[in-house]
C-alpha positions in Angstrom: 22.9 153.0 60.9 26.3 154.2 61.7 29.3 153.1 59.8 32.2 150.9 60.9 35.2 150.0 58.8 36.9 146.9 59.9 40.5 146.4 58.7 41.6 142.7 58.8 44.6 140.7 57.8 47.7 138.9 59.2 50.1 140.4 61.7 52.8 142.9 60.3 50.8 143.4 57.1 50.4 147.1 57.7 46.8 147.2 59.0 47.6 149.9 61.8 49.4 152.1 59.5 46.5 152.1 57.0 44.0 152.8 59.7 46.0 155.8 61.0 46.1 157.1 57.5 42.3 156.5 56.9 41.5 158.1 60.4 43.6 161.3 59.7 42.1 161.7 56.2 38.5 160.9 57.1 38.2 162.3 60.6 38.1 158.9 62.3 38.9 157.2 65.6 40.5 153.7 65.9 39.1 150.7 68.1 41.8 148.2 68.6 40.8 144.4 68.1 44.0 143.1 69.7 43.7 140.6 72.7 47.0 141.7 74.0 47.1 145.5 73.6 44.4 145.8 76.3 47.2 145.0 78.7 49.2 148.0 80.5 52.9 147.8 80.4 53.0 145.5 77.6 53.9 148.0 74.7 56.8 146.7 72.6 55.8 143.0 72.3 52.3 144.0 71.4 53.4 146.6 68.8 50.9 149.1 70.4 50.7 152.4 68.6 53.1 154.9 69.7 52.3 157.8 72.0 52.7 160.2 69.0 50.4 157.9 66.9 47.8 158.1 69.7 48.2 161.9 70.1 47.3 162.1 66.3 44.3 159.8 66.4 42.2 158.7 69.4 42.5 155.1 70.1 40.2 152.9 72.1 40.7 149.4 73.8 44.3 150.0 74.6 45.7 149.8 78.2 42.4 148.6 79.7 43.6 146.1 82.4 46.7 145.2 84.1 48.5 142.0 83.0 47.3 140.0 86.0 43.5 140.8 85.5 41.1 138.7 83.3 39.8 140.2 80.1 37.0 138.3 78.3 35.3 138.3 75.1 32.0 139.6 76.7 34.1 142.6 78.3 35.7 143.5 75.0 32.3 143.5 73.3 30.8 145.8 76.0 33.6 148.2 76.0 33.9 148.3 72.1 30.2 149.0 71.8 30.6 151.9 74.3 33.4 153.2 72.3 31.4 152.9 69.1 28.5 154.9 70.6 30.9 157.5 71.8 32.6 157.8 68.4 29.2 158.0 66.8 28.1 160.8 69.0 31.3 162.9 68.1 30.3 162.3 64.4 33.6 160.5 63.7 34.2 157.5 61.6 35.0 154.2 63.7 37.8 152.1 62.4 38.2 148.7 63.8 41.7 147.4 63.5 43.6 144.5 64.8 44.6 140.8 64.3 42.3 139.0 66.9 39.9 137.3 64.5 37.7 136.3 67.7 37.2 140.0 68.6 36.7 141.2 65.0 34.2 138.6 64.3 32.2 138.9 67.4 31.8 142.6 66.9 30.9 142.7 63.1 28.7 139.6 63.3 26.7 140.6 66.3 27.7 137.5 68.5 25.9 137.5 71.9 28.0 136.3 74.9 26.6 133.3 76.8 24.7 134.5 80.0 26.9 132.3 82.2 29.1 134.3 84.7 32.9 133.0 85.3 33.2 130.5 88.1 36.8 131.0 89.3 36.9 127.6 91.4 35.8 125.6 88.4 38.3 127.3 86.2 41.2 126.6 88.6 40.0 122.9 88.6 40.1 122.7 84.8 43.3 124.7 84.4 45.0 121.8 86.5 44.0 119.3 83.8 46.1 118.3 80.9 45.3 120.2 77.5 44.5 116.9 75.8 42.0 116.0 78.5 40.2 119.4 78.1 40.1 119.1 74.4 38.6 115.5 74.7 36.0 116.7 77.1 35.0 119.5 74.9 34.7 117.2 71.9 32.3 115.0 74.0 30.0 117.7 75.2 30.0 120.2 72.3 31.7 118.9 68.9 30.5 122.0 67.3 32.4 124.4 69.6 35.4 121.9 69.5 35.6 122.4 65.7 35.3 126.2 65.9 37.8 126.8 68.7 41.6 126.9 68.1 42.6 123.8 70.3 45.8 125.8 71.4 43.5 128.4 72.7 42.9 126.7 76.3 41.2 129.7 77.6 38.4 129.4 75.1 38.4 125.7 75.5 38.1 126.1 79.2 35.2 128.7 78.8 33.3 126.2 76.5 33.5 123.5 79.2 32.5 126.0 81.9 29.4 127.3 80.1 28.4 123.6 79.6 28.9 122.5 83.1 27.1 125.6 84.6 24.2 125.8 82.1 23.7 122.2 80.8 23.5 123.9 77.3 26.3 123.6 74.7 28.5 126.7 74.3 27.8 126.7 70.5 24.0 126.8 71.2 24.2 129.9 73.5 26.4 132.0 71.2 23.4 133.6 69.4 24.0 136.3 66.8 22.0 139.4 66.3 22.5 141.9 63.5 24.9 144.7 64.9 23.6 148.2 65.3 26.0 149.6 62.5 26.7 149.2 58.9 30.0 147.3 58.3 32.5 147.6 55.5 35.5 145.2 55.7 38.9 145.9 54.2 41.5 143.0 54.0 45.4 143.5 53.6 47.4 140.6 52.3 50.9 139.6 51.3 52.7 136.9 49.4 53.9 134.5 52.2 57.7 135.1 51.7 57.1 138.8 51.8 54.9 138.6 55.0 57.5 136.4 56.9 60.1 139.1 56.1 57.8 141.8 57.4 57.5 139.6 60.5 61.1 138.9 61.0 61.9 142.7 60.6 59.3 143.5 63.2 60.5 141.1 65.8 64.2 142.4 65.3 62.8 146.0 65.8 61.0 144.8 69.0 64.4 143.5 70.4 66.1 146.8 69.2 63.3 148.8 71.1 64.0 146.8 74.2 61.5 143.8 74.5 64.0 142.0 76.8 64.0 145.0 79.1 60.1 145.2 78.9 59.7 141.6 79.9 62.3 142.1 82.8 60.3 145.1 84.1 57.1 143.1 84.0 58.7 140.3 86.1 59.9 142.9 88.5 56.5 144.3 88.9 55.3 140.7 89.8 53.8 139.6 86.5 54.9 136.0 86.1 55.0 133.8 83.0 52.0 131.8 84.3 49.7 134.6 83.6 47.6 134.4 80.3 48.9 137.8 79.3 52.5 136.7 79.7 52.0 133.6 77.6 51.8 135.8 74.5 54.1 135.1 71.6 57.3 137.2 72.6 56.8 137.5 76.2 56.8 133.8 76.7 60.1 133.3 74.6 61.8 136.3 76.1 60.7 135.1 79.6 62.3 131.7 79.0 65.4 133.4 78.1 65.4 135.3 81.3 65.0 132.1 83.3 68.1 130.5 81.4 66.0 128.1 79.5 66.8 129.6 76.0 69.6 131.6 74.7 68.6 134.9 73.2 69.2 133.9 69.5 67.1 130.8 70.0 64.2 132.8 71.8 64.3 135.3 68.9 64.0 132.5 66.2 61.1 131.0 68.2 59.3 134.3 68.3 59.6 134.6 64.6 58.4 131.0 63.9 55.4 131.3 66.1 54.5 134.7 64.6 54.5 133.0 61.1 52.4 130.3 62.5 50.0 132.7 64.1 49.8 134.7 60.8 48.8 131.6 58.9 46.1 130.9 61.6 44.7 134.6 61.1 43.8 133.7 57.5 41.6 130.9 59.0 39.4 133.7 60.7 39.3 135.6 57.4 40.0 133.6 54.2 40.8 135.3 51.0 37.6 133.8 49.5 35.4 135.7 52.0 33.2 137.8 49.8 32.4 140.3 52.5 36.0 141.6 52.4 37.7 143.9 50.0 41.1 142.4 49.7 44.3 144.4 48.8 47.8 143.2 48.2 50.3 145.4 50.1 52.9 145.0 47.4 50.8 147.3 45.3 49.8 150.8 45.7 46.7 150.5 47.6 46.1 153.3 50.2 44.5 155.7 47.6 42.2 153.1 46.4 41.1 152.1 49.9 40.5 155.6 50.8 38.4 156.2 47.7 36.6 152.9 48.5 35.8 153.9 52.1 34.7 157.5 51.0 32.0 155.9 48.7 30.9 153.7 51.5 30.5 156.6 53.8 28.4 158.4 51.1 26.0 155.4 50.8 25.7 155.7 54.6 24.4 159.2 54.4 
């Protein structure tokens, strides 16, 4: 079985930096597990690897669709599996890196997407409903899915309702799992909360300095409105509100930091520190050499 090293942890903790270092040292390629880096033209606010970093190490699942195109979990899985196959054929090490817990877990745990195609008309009908009404409906038809899905993730709530209405079978029952066709090792990076928040705040300030306001302005000029799921991302939403005159810039920046702090806390719900599958490392300590040695031992056991 081909090896896959998954690097997990909260945003801004240093996952991408570690992955780049490992890929260079161990002849690897990186598969992004970020639900926003799949969108073209959205570079600064998603903290995409730079052009230089992508020249050093090959990256996959970045710049896959335009901001007004749909991108589903099923499409992510299909594209990621294709990338894994290509990486294996080249004899390279695959490194899965990103903060979207749903994408990571679906891949490493072998989730099988429900065989129910999207219904655009039904989705438009559901999107017109109040969020609380959607959550209530899901709770009635599939309490297991209601417990698993983040209630703020309305796209997933709507998908679960859509699956039930189209098939008559609860979303949670159709999400079968099969052992993935690769051997997985998981590395987790963590930091003390105040240190993590400082890292997040510094990243947000850097995004503003890099030109996040100008990036959102350019996206709107291309016709990508704030109503799009892609543009509802943290950072894009708040800067969009600033450009519409609904927030001043200082308030928008502070809201980005606050929402990112909350998102980081939620990421630990996907991969808790007590998860015994994950080898955790505190980024305040020297850890890169130890991780490199750990991955090296893992690769030797894979033959």
